[in-house]
N, C-alpha and C positions, 0 to 999 in steps of 0.2 A: 281016657275018655271023660269029658266033662260031665259032672253030675247035675248041673243046672243049665238052663238055657243060656247060650252065649251067642250074641249077635256078632257074626264075623264081618270082616271088612266089606265083603261084596254086598251084604244086606244092610249095612248101616245107613241110616237116614238122619236128616235134621242135625240136631246138636251132636249126636253120637258120631256121625260122619265127620262133622267139623273137628271134633276132638281127635278122632283117628287120624285125619289128614294132618292136623297140627303135630301130633306125635311122630308121624312118619316124616314130616318135613323137618322137625327139629332133631330127631334121633335116628332117622333113616330106616326105621322099622317099627313094628308094632308087636309088643310082647304079649304072650298069652295071659300073663297076670293082669294086664290092663283089660284085655277082652273079657276076662272073667267078671269084671265089674260093669259090663256093657248094659245091664239092666238099670244101672244107676250111673249114667254118664258123668255127672258132676263129681262123683266120688273118684273117678279116674283123674280128673284135674287136681283135686285136692290131694290125692295120693301122690301124684308126681311132684306137686309143690313140696310136700313133706319129704319125699325121697331126696329131692335135689337139695333141700335145706340140710338134712341130716348127713347125706353122703358127700356133698360137694361144697358146702359153704366153708368159709375160713374156720380152721380149727387147729388146736395144738396137736391133735391126732392127725397123722398123715392119712392120705387116701389109702395107702397100703394097710395101715392099721385098721381102718374102718372096714375095708374089704375082708381082712383077716377075721375080725369080729363077726362079720356077716356069715362067713363060712363056718365058724365055730358054733354060732347059734343055730344055723340051718342044719348042721350035722347033728347037734344035740336034739333037734326036733325031728330028724329023719326026713328033711325036706330036700329031696334030690334035685328038684327044679332050681331052688335058690343056691344049693351047693354048687351045681354045675355052672350057673351064671356067674356067681361071685368068685368061685375058684378061678374061672377064666379071667375075670377082672383082676384078681389078686396076682395072677401069674404075669400080667403086664408089668408089674412092679418087681416081683420076686425073680421072674425069668427062670423058674426051676419047677418043671412039671412034677417031679418026684417029691419035692418038699411040699408043694401045694397038696398033692394027693395024700401025703402023710398027715398034713394038717386036717384034712377031711376025716381021716380015720381016728387019729388021736394026737392032739396038739402036743402032748407030753413027749412024743417021739420026734419032735421037730426042734432043731437048734435055734431057739428063739432068744432074743435079748431078755433080760429079767423083766423089763417093762412090758414087752409083748406077751411074755408068759403070764404075767399077772393080769393083763387085760383078758387073756383067754380064760384063765381060771375064773375071773369075775363073771365073764359073759356066760360061761357054761353053768356056773352056780346060779346066777340070777335066772337063767332059763329053766333049770330043773327045780329050783327051790326058792321061788320068789317070796314065799311067806317067811322064810328065814331072815330075809333082809329087813323086815319090819322091826325086829327086836335085837338084831346083832349088827355090828358095824363091819360090813365086808368091804367098805370103802377105804378103811385105814391102810391096808396093804398097798393100795394104789397110791395113796399119799406118801407112804414110806418110800416108794419108788420114784418120787419126785413129780408125780402128776398133779396138776392144779385142779381146783374144783371145776373149772371150766372144761378141762379135758375129761374129767370123770363124768361130768354131765353129758358130754358128747358120747362117751362110751355107753352110758345108760340109755341114751336116745337111740343109738344104733342097735343095742340089744332089744329094746322095746319095739322098735320098728320091725326088726326081722322076726320077732315072735308074732307080731301082727300079720306080716305078709306070709310067713310060713303057714299060718292057720288059714288064710285065704286060699293059698295054693293047695294045701293038703285036703281041705274040706271040699273044694270044688272039683278036685280031680284033674286039674289041667296038666298038660304034658309039655315036656321040653321041646322047644323049637329046634329043628335041625338035629345034628348029631354032636353031642358033647358041647353044646353052646356055640360052636363054630364062629367065634367072634361076635356073637349076638350081644348087643348092648342092652342091658336091662334098663 
């Protein structure tokens, strides 16, 4: 149950209704995480712009790698909502429910490539210990695996974005749409 006022689709008016309609038109549905921002309609637009840039723009990181990082960060934060949505998205690439579920529990128990494992280690560490990154170079292991500075920045952006969104979800108390994400597009 949401802990703040949320304007649902049926009660949306003016700019909020326009934003909801645009999201439904472009994505086919309206996510609870967007409705959680209903008291600040323009933040929904900016949020979607940021999401699309980080998760869908051209990158050396694959879409699967970005979804994998999203799951690792969301698991580290205990954000069930984002874990469910992004595990479902990741499974479109992995096509293995069991491996995706293992990733949610402990990425160390998943047969990942050395690059993917390093991305997961980095994502989890930056999520749990961001202050350590100020004085120690946790990027070097990613470079040693052959990742470019651009790919590393993309990883950092995914980690930062999901820490941001996890906190919106966790603090507002929004709940998962449907059962287990059922193909819901975030």
